[in-house]
C-alpha positions in Angstrom: -18.8 -13.7 4.7 -18.7 -10.2 3.4 -15.6 -7.6 3.9 -15.0 -5.5 6.8 -11.7 -5.2 7.2 -10.4 -5.8 3.4 -10.5 -4.8 -0.4 -10.9 -7.0 -2.6 -10.7 -6.0 -6.3 -11.0 -8.5 -9.3 -9.0 -8.3 -12.2 -10.3 -11.2 -14.3 -13.5 -12.8 -15.6 -11.4 -16.6 -14.4 -9.2 -15.1 -11.4 -7.2 -12.6 -9.7 -7.7 -10.1 -7.2 -5.8 -7.2 -5.3 -5.8 -7.0 -1.7 -6.3 -2.9 0.4 -6.8 -1.7 3.6 -3.6 -4.2 4.6 -0.9 -3.5 6.2 0.6 -7.6 6.4 4.0 -5.7 8.6 1.7 -5.7 11.3 -0.4 -8.7 13.5 -3.6 -10.0 11.8 -6.7 -10.2 13.6 -8.4 -14.0 13.2 -11.8 -11.4 11.1 -8.3 -10.7 8.5 -7.1 -13.8 7.9 -10.8 -15.8 7.4 -11.3 -12.8 4.7 -7.7 -13.1 3.4 -8.7 -16.6 2.8 -12.4 -16.3 1.3 -10.3 -13.6 -1.3 -8.0 -16.6 -2.3 -10.7 -19.3 -2.7 -12.4 -17.5 -4.6 -10.1 -16.0 -7.0 -7.4 -18.8 -7.1 -4.9 -15.3 -6.7 -4.5 -12.8 -4.5 -2.2 -9.3 -4.7 -0.6 -7.1 -2.0 1.5 -4.7 -2.5 4.0 -2.0 -0.8 3.9 -4.7 2.1 7.9 -4.0 3.4 7.8 -7.0 5.8 11.1 -9.9 6.7 11.3 -13.5 6.6 9.7 -13.6 10.5 6.6 -11.6 9.1 6.7 -13.4 6.2 6.5 -17.0 8.0 3.6 -15.8 10.1 1.7 -14.8 7.8 1.7 -18.4 6.3 1.3 -19.4 9.6 -1.8 -17.9 9.2 -3.6 -20.2 7.1 -2.0 -23.9 8.0 1.7 -25.3 8.6 4.4 -24.4 6.4 5.7 -26.7 4.2 9.1 -28.2 3.0 9.7 -28.0 -0.3 10.7 -31.5 -1.8 12.7 -30.2 -4.4 15.2 -27.4 -3.1 16.6 -27.1 -0.1 15.6 -23.5 2.3 17.6 -21.1 3.7 20.0 -22.1 7.2 18.3 -20.5 9.2 14.6 -20.8 7.7 13.7 -24.5 6.1 10.2 -23.9 5.1 11.9 -20.5 3.3 12.9 -20.8 -0.5 14.8 -17.9 -2.2 13.9 -16.9 -5.5 16.1 -14.8 -7.1 18.0 -14.4 -10.5 20.8 -12.0 -11.4 23.3 -11.5 -14.6 24.5 -15.0 -13.3 22.1 -17.0 -13.8 21.5 -19.4 -16.2 17.8 -20.9 -15.4 15.4 -19.8 -13.8 12.7 -21.1 -11.2 9.6 -21.3 -12.6 10.2 -20.2 -16.2 8.0 -23.2 -17.4 4.0 -24.0 -16.8 3.8 -25.5 -13.3 1.5 -25.9 -10.1 3.7 -26.0 -7.3 5.1 -29.6 -5.8 2.5 -31.4 -7.8 4.5 -34.4 -7.4 4.2 -34.7 -3.7 2.2 -37.0 -2.3 -0.2 -34.2 -0.8 1.0 -30.7 -3.1 1.1 -27.2 -1.0 -2.0 -25.7 -0.4 -1.0 -22.1 -2.2 2.6 -20.4 -2.1 3.1 -17.1 -0.6 6.2 -14.8 -2.6 7.3 -11.4 -1.9 9.9 -10.0 -4.0 11.5 -7.4 -2.7 13.8 -6.7 -5.4 12.5 -6.0 -9.2 13.3 -4.9 -12.5 12.5 -2.0 -13.6 10.6 -4.0 -16.6 10.1 -7.3 -17.2 9.7 -10.3 -14.6 6.1 -10.5 -14.7 4.1 -14.3 -13.3 1.6 -15.4 -15.5 -1.1 -17.2 -13.5 -4.0 -19.3 -15.6 -7.3 -20.7 -14.3 -7.7 -24.1 -14.1 -11.4 -24.3 -13.0 -11.6 -22.8 -16.8 -9.7 -24.5 -18.3 -11.9 -27.8 -17.6 -14.5 -25.8 -18.3 -14.0 -25.5 -21.6 -13.6 -28.5 -22.0 -15.9 -30.2 -24.8 -18.1 -32.9 -22.9 -17.0 -35.4 -24.7 -13.4 -34.8 -23.7 -14.1 -34.3 -20.3 -16.0 -38.4 -19.6 -13.0 -39.5 -21.7 -10.5 -38.2 -19.4 -12.8 -38.8 -15.9 -11.0 -41.9 -14.4 -7.6 -41.4 -15.4 -4.7 -40.2 -13.5 -1.4 -39.3 -14.1 2.2 -39.3 -12.9 3.5 -36.5 -11.4 8.0 -36.8 -11.3 9.7 -34.4 -9.7 13.2 -34.8 -11.5 11.8 -33.2 -14.5 11.0 -30.6 -12.4 14.6 -30.2 -10.4 16.2 -33.0 -12.1 19.1 -30.7 -13.8 19.7 -29.1 -10.7 20.0 -32.2 -8.8 20.4 -35.2 -11.1 21.7 -37.1 -8.2 19.0 -37.0 -6.3 15.7 -38.7 -5.1 12.3 -37.2 -6.2 8.8 -37.6 -5.4 6.7 -39.1 -8.3 3.3 -39.3 -7.9 -0.5 -40.4 -9.1 -3.0 -37.9 -9.1 -6.4 -37.7 -11.1 -6.4 -35.8 -14.6 -9.6 -35.1 -13.2 -10.2 -33.3 -9.7 -12.1 -31.3 -7.4 -10.9 -28.9 -5.2 -11.4 -29.8 -1.7 -13.2 -26.6 -1.0 -14.8 -25.2 -3.4 -15.9 -28.6 -4.8 -15.3 -27.5 -8.1 -14.0 -29.2 -11.2 -10.2 -29.1 -12.7 -7.4 -29.9 -15.1 -4.8 -31.4 -13.0 -2.0 -32.1 -15.2 1.2 -29.2 -15.7 4.3 -29.6 -18.0 6.8 -29.0 -15.2 5.9 -32.2 -13.5 3.1 -34.2 -15.3 4.9 -37.5 -16.7 1.9 -39.3 -18.8 -1.1 -40.9 -18.2 -1.5 -43.9 -16.8 -4.1 -45.7 -18.8 -2.8 -44.8 -22.3 0.3 -46.2 -23.5 3.2 -44.0 -24.0 2.9 -42.7 -27.4 -0.6 -42.1 -26.6 -0.5 -40.6 -23.6 2.8 -38.4 -25.0 0.2 -36.8 -27.3 -2.5 -35.8 -25.7 -0.8 -34.1 -22.9 0.6 -32.0 -24.9 -2.9 -31.1 -26.5 -4.3 -30.5 -22.5 -0.7 -28.4 -21.9 -1.3 -26.2 -24.6 -5.1 -26.2 -23.4 -4.5 -25.1 -19.4 -2.0 -22.6 -21.2 -4.5 -20.6 -23.9 -4.4 -17.0 -22.7 -8.6 -16.8 -22.3 -7.5 -18.2 -18.6 -4.7 -15.9 -17.6 -4.0 -13.1 -15.3 -0.8 -11.0 -15.5 0.7 -9.8 -12.8 2.9 -6.9 -13.2 5.4 -6.9 -9.9 6.6 -3.8 -7.9 9.1 -3.8 -5.0 7.5 -4.9 -2.1 4.3 -7.3 -3.6 3.2 -10.4 -2.5 1.4 -12.9 -4.4 -0.4 -16.1 -3.0 -2.0 -18.2 -4.7 -3.9 -21.5 -4.2 -1.7 -23.9 -5.9 -4.9 -26.2 -5.9 -6.6 -24.9 -8.6 -3.5 -22.6 -10.5 -0.6 -23.4 -12.5 1.6 -19.7 -13.3 5.2 -19.0 -15.2 7.7 -16.9 -13.9 9.0 -15.0 -17.1 12.3 -14.1 -17.9 12.5 -11.8 -19.8 15.1 -9.3 -18.1 18.4 -10.5 -17.8 21.0 -9.3 -17.2 18.4 -7.7 -13.9 17.7 -8.7 -10.7 14.9 -10.2 -9.5 15.2 -11.3 -5.6 13.0 -12.2 -2.7 11.6 -15.0 -0.8 8.2 -17.7 -0.4 6.5 -19.7 1.9 3.9 -22.9 0.8 1.4 -23.9 3.0 0.5 -27.7 3.4 -2.5 -29.0 2.7 -4.6 -31.2 4.6 -5.6 -33.4 1.8 -4.6 -33.6 -2.1 -7.2 -33.1 -4.8 -9.4 -35.6 -5.5 -11.2 -37.1 -8.2 
């Protein structure tokens, strides 16, 4: 299927595309939703500029791609529990997403994707970096691919959220280290610094060292794209095959917006 209702401009060899000819403040047609989904699957993360939408509009856009996910580690808005506020200013001591991660990989079925709309951004800084886990897998040596095949890793929500609410219970889930995307069928590397605590089939010391090697590999600049936010930009990423990192280089300025996440029917599989 080609693109007839939107324009798609790829931004790097591995991932990322800017979507044009679309106004998300208006209802999205079925064909438009199909083409946005196609662009997401083909590019792993897609970006929209100049989208002045409110919280109900953001939720409606997200619902075109599935049921909205309730965040297992953060509390949503009082009137919109599916929506999380992403906010940092001069009073912030830490910011959400300042470590490489795949959103909620601690969940039994992590979200299919995340949609972030920022209405307030600093004049400079506050970029988000995305990395392709397809590329991370493909660039492993054949011997390393063979070694990792069949291994599993534990993903622990306490690593990401325990500093905020240390007395809460968080999800802890086992996923394959080498996984397969449920739609594309492509293999990908599925460990991340934010949530992955150990490789289960190895002694703890070997697990610790190997995870550090894999984390550094996932975070190579070769696999990345860096997105420069502007007011009313939106990023929509496929959470199954990407990692991302929020750059906190804008203190004490404000960066603020809202995010929804979309339920997946199934997790990545071995």
